N, C-alpha and C positions, 0 to 999 in steps of 0.2 A: 441179565441186567440191561441187556441193549432193550428189550422189550419194555422193560419199566422206564427207562428214560422216554422212551418215545410215547408213552402213554398219556393221554391229555390229563390236566389235573382237576379232579373232582372238587367240590365244595368243601367235602371233609380234608381234603389233602390240603386246600388252600388254608384253611383253619389251622391247621397244625403247622404248616409253613410259617405263618405270622407268628404264632405263639413261639416256635422254637427261634424265630429270628428275634423277636423282643426279649425272651430269656438270655439268648446269648449275649447281646448287647448290654443287657442290664448289668449281667456276670462280668463281663469284662470291663466295664467303665465303673462298676460299684456305684450304680446310683438307681435312684427309682424315677420311674415314668412320670410319676408327680410332681418331680422336683424341676422339671425341664422349664426353661422359660421357652416362649414362644419362637425366638429366633434359633435355640437349639434344637428344638422340635423340627424345625424346618431344615437345619442341616442334616438331622438323622433322616428325613424322608429323601433330602437330595442325594446322599449318601447312598440309601437303598436303592434309589432308581439308577444312579450311576454303576451299581455292583451287579445289577441285571436282575433284581428281584422281581421288578416289575413284568421282566417277560415270563417269569415262572406264575406269576400269579395275577395274570391279566385276563384276558379273554379266553375262554375255553374253543374248543374245535367248532362248536355251533355259533359263535359270536354272543355267547351268553356271559354276562359279567356278573361274577358271584357277590354277593351280598358284603362279603368281607371286604373286597375290594372297592365296593362301592362306600363302606363305611370309612376305610382308609383315604378315599380322594375327597370325602366331605370333611374328614377332619383336617387334610391338608388345605381346603379351600377356606375353612374358617381360620386356619392358622395364618393364611395370606391375607384374609380380611383383617385379622387382629393386627397384624404387621404394618399395614398401611395405616390403621387408625392411629397406632403408635407416632408413625411417620407424620402424619396431619397433624397431631398433637404437638410436634417440635416447632411447629409455626411457618415452614417453609413449604411453599407450593410445589417448588421443584425439587425438593428432597428425595420425593419418591422415585423419582427418576435416577436420581443418584443412587441410591438405596438399591434399586433393581439393577444397576451395573455392576454392583460390587459384592452383593450378598451371597452371588455363587460362589465367589472366591473365598468365602469363609471356609469352606472344607480344606481349602490347602493350606497347610502349616510352614510354608517356605518363608524365608527370609525378606523375601521380596514382598510377600504379601503383607506380613506384618509392618514392613516399612510404609507400605501404602496406607494401612489402617491407622499407623502413627500419625502419619501427616493430615488423613482425613479429621482425626479427633484434633490436632492442632487448629486446621481450619475452623472447626466447629466453636472451639474455644474463643478463637479470634472475633468471630462473628456475634458471640454470647458478649464479649467485653464491649463491641459497640452497642449492642442492644440494652446493656445495663449502663451505659453511659460513659464508660472508660474509653473515650474517642481516641486519645493519643496512642494508649498502647495497641488497641484493635487495630487501628489504621495503619500504625508503624508494622505489627506483625504481618498484616494482609500485605503491606507493600514488600516486605521482605520475602515472604513466602512465593509472591507472583512475580518476582523480579525476572528469573532466567526460566521458569516452569511453566510451560503452556498448559500442562494438564491441571495444574493448580489453578490457574486462571478459569479455566472452566469450571472445576469442580467447586471453587468458593462462590462462582456466580450462582450455579445451581444451589448451594446451600442458602443463598439469599443475601449476600453481601452489598449488592449494589445499591439497593433503596436504602439502607443506612446509611452509607458513605454520601449519597446525594443528600439525605436529609440534615447529616451533620456540615453541610457545607455553609449552614446559617450560624455555625460557631463563631465566637467573637475571641477565640483563643488562636494566636496566630500560628504556632506550632502545630494545633490539632487540625487546622486549615490546611496546611501545608501538606501534612501527612494524609488527610483524606483526597487530596488534589492528586498527589502521585500514587496513592493507592487506586484510585480511579484510572490514572493513566497507565498503570502496569496491567490492569485488568484489561484495557482496550486493546493492547499491543497484540497484533496477529490474531485477533477475535472478533470478527464481524457481528457475531451475535452480541457479544458485551458491547460493543460500540453502539449498536442500534437500541440496547437497553439502557444504557447510560442517558443517551438522549430522550426516550420515552420516559424515563423517571425524572426529567426535569433538570438534567444536569447543566445542559445550555443555558438555560434561564437562571439557573443559580450562580453559574459563574460570570455572567454578565451583569447580576446583582452585586457581586463581589467588586467588580471592576468600578463598578458606578457609585459604591458607598465611599464615603468620605473617611471611613475609617481604614479600610485597606487600599484606597486609591495610589496612594504614592509608594506601596510596599513593592520594591521589584521582585523579592523572591516569589511572591504571589502572583505578580503579573507574568513571570516567566513560567510559572507551574500552569497556569490558565493558557497560554498561548500554547505550551507543549500539548496539553489536551485538544485544544482548536486542531491542531495538527494531526493529532492521532485520528481524533473521531471526523475530520473531513476527508479523511481517505475512503471511507465508506459512501459510494453513489448515493444511496438513499437519504444520507444525513446532508449532503451538499447544499440542498434548496433550504432546509431550516436551518441552517447554520448561516447561510448567506443571509437570511431575511431577519436574523435575530440581532443584528447590528454588530456582528462579530468580526467584519471586514474591516468597520471603520477601527475598531479596537487594534487589530493587526496593522491597519495602516499606520495609526498614530506610533505604534511600538516600532514599526520599521522605520519611519521617518526620524523620529526622536531619538533612537538609539545610536548613539555617537562613541560610548566607551568600548574599548576594545575587550573587557572582561565580559561586556553583554553582546558580544557576535553571535553566542549560541540563540539568543533569543531573537534576535535580527535574522539569522538563518531560518529558525523554525517559523517566524512570520511569513518570510517570503515562501517558503514550501507550502504553510498553509494557504496563503492566497493562490498559490500556483493550483493546489487541489481544487479549490472553490473556483477557479476561473475555469475548469473543465466543464461545469454546467453553464450552459448559455444564459440561463436565469440569473446568474450573479454578474453578469458582466456590467448591466447598467450600475449596480450597485459599486463595482470596482472603479467606474469611470466618474463617478460622483465623489468618491472618497479623495480624490486629486491624485491618485498613484500614478498617474501616465508622466507627469513631469518628473516625479521622484526617479520613476524607472528609467527613462531618457536620460537623466542627468548622472544617474549611477551606472549606466551601462558601461563606462570604460573601466569600472572596478572589476577585476577579473575574478574576484572571490564570488561575486554575485552574478556576473554577465551572463553565463550560461542559463541560471533559472531565470532571470528577466526576459531572456530571449524565448523562453518556453511560456512564459505568461503573455508577451505580446503575441505569440503564435495562436494562442488561444483567444485573445482581445479581438485579432484581425477575422475572426469568424464571423462577426456580426458587423452590421453597418455602423452602428454607432461607434463601435471600436474603432473601425478603420477611420473613421472621421475624425474621432478625438487623436489618435497617432498623427495623421497628416496635418492636422490643424496646429500641431505643435511646433514652434519656431526651430528651423535645423533639423527637422526630424530625419530627413532623407541624408543631409550630410554625416549625421551620427551613425545611421544605418550603414550606410556605403564605407563609412571608415572602418566598420566592423568586418566588412568583406577582407581588410587587408590583414587580419591577424592570422599570418600563416601557422602561427604555433599553437592555434586553437582551431582545429577544422569543425568541431561540432559547433562553435559559435557561428562559424561560417554559414554551415548548412542551415541553422536556424533561422538567421539574418536574411538568407537567400528565400527561405520559405515565406517570411514576413514580405519580403518586397514582391515577391511571386504573386501572392495573393491581393496585395493591394494594386500591384499593375494590373492584372487581370481583372479587376472591379471598377476601376478609375481611369478615366481619360487623363484627368488632370495630376493624378498620382503618376502616371507614366511621364507626361512632360516635366514633372518636379524632378524625377529620377535622372532623366535625360540632362537637365539644366545642372544638376548636382555633380554630373561626370562619372555616371556609372558605368558607361562604356567600356573603358579600359579596364576596370576591376573585373567585370564579367566575362571580358575576353580572356584575362589572365587565369580566371577561376575554370573556365571551359578547358583551358590547357594543362593546368597545373594542379587543380583542386583535388580534392577527393572524388571517388566515384560518384557519391551522391550529390555534393557540390557541382560536379561538372554536368549532371543531368538537369538541374536545376537552373544553373546559369545560362544552360543552352536554352531551355524554356523560356527564361525571362528575355533572353535575346530576340527568340521568335516573336514574343509577344510584343516588344519594342519596335521590331522592325515591322510589324503588321500597320505601323502608321504611315509608311511610306506612300508618298503622294497627298498626304493631308498636311494641314498648316501645323506646325509643332509637331511634326512626326519624328520618329526615331532615327530614320536612316541619314536624313540630311546632316544631323551635328556628327554622327558617325563616321560618314563619309569624309567629313571636312577633318574630324580627327585624324584620318589615315592620310589623306591625299595631299593636304596643304603644307607648306613650310617645306618645298622643295631645296634641297642643299645641292653641292658641287657634285658633278656625276650623275646627276638626275635622279638619286635616290634620297627619299625623305627620311629624316630622323625617325619618324612614327614607323616607317617601314622596316627600318633598322632594329627596331624595339619589338616588331611582330618577329622577325625571323629569329631574333634572340629567344623569344618566348617559344617559337616553335621548336626549336633546337633543345630548349629545356625541358619541354613537354615530350619529346621523342628520348630523351634519356630517362626521364623519370618512368614513362612507360617501360621501357626496356628493363629498368632495375626492377619493377613489379613482375615483369615475365620471368626474370632470371630468378627472383626469389621464390616463384612458384615451381620453378623447374630445380631447385635446391641448388644451384651452379656455385662455383667457387667465387669469391670477390676479386681475385686475379683476373678472370674473365670479364667479370663486370668493370673493372677499371680500365680495362684494355678496350672494352666496347665502347665506354663512355668517352674515351680519348678519340675514338674514332669516329663518333657522330660530331663531336665537338669541332672537328676541323673540316666537316663536310660543308659545302656551300650548296645553296639553293638558288637556282635560276630564275625562279618567279615567287612572289608572294602573293599571288592571287588568292582571292577568298574562295576559291573552289577547293583548295587544300587545307582550309579551317572547318571544323566541325559544327556548322550552322544548322 
């Protein structure tokens, strides 16, 4: 028996094996070979290969391939080409890719595979509805299927849903138009390839035409849907220059400036986030400046709902010389930014403001003097002692940059020294020095609290040590003790 198993298969044995296999499969399924579709025949071949039939009827010991095996491989290749032809006739160039990803799972009869095949059929029906003119039903169906399913976004795009949706943006029906816009929005969420395909298909151009048209110009729901699409599509770096040059920044700026109703706050937030995405590309900075956004951003900086995002945009704008010039030329720009340094309840805003001021001070002598005249010295000193770790580093660097002007006309050192040394009171100790001592004590307590939290010590110890530091006196307030 062992010798028979080890013997190589001859051509006659191969023929008998193929014949027996076909007979067994025909009898078990009670079907004829001639009644199989191309897909079923392909499944049978895959099952045979998985069950190990190919290992028995493959090549013999001398590397010779039997005629039966060659005929079987030829029929398999013919079936493969026939399947691909069927896929092409469906009308989607990318559908063959989707078919190749899923057809192997046809052999599995599990519930999971059945659910996947059911979803694929639903997606196909939704795309067919779009192609047959039922825009509202098809777009609404696609929007629902892609709401929370990343696989559905990829598969529906492979079937070919993006181009019909973009074409249907010419629809005069408001409900169908909104459904198409939100279907495109869902397709682009978390899928960079879909974002790029929407732009390549002309989605941005169609949306700009909708905004400019007299029919839909005043429709707030359509505007909100388009702004949301701009936000999604602008997240992809390759889309940023194209969107910026299309005129979308002006639309976003208009939406941002003119939106005053509380119920439209989401559209305002989306516009601000989209402008931030676009400001990352230096090519879009001139367009942002030309849209008169700088005055609006500076005036809105005190609104804590938008302040952190505004400071992020300003951080990108100061990366160019035109951006720095536009900010510094705005009246009261530095007093507004310095006031943001006092927002102790928002460390992120303090850090971003310090970055903007640090870049501007490093690039412009005039801006350094303007900061000094606005009284930035005391704010920087306080942040150096009591700010977050990043704020302390940036405040220290900004102080060093300002002190480098010592000995020059309008230098930073002379005003700062006057702030600290003038105004002597009784006992020969100035009020400014008392303030410095207080800041130093607060800094020591804050640093000690950080160290204690890292060591996981009890709060009783923290309180006792805090009281100990509060009663300590310092004999000198020399600048040697300050972290310049």
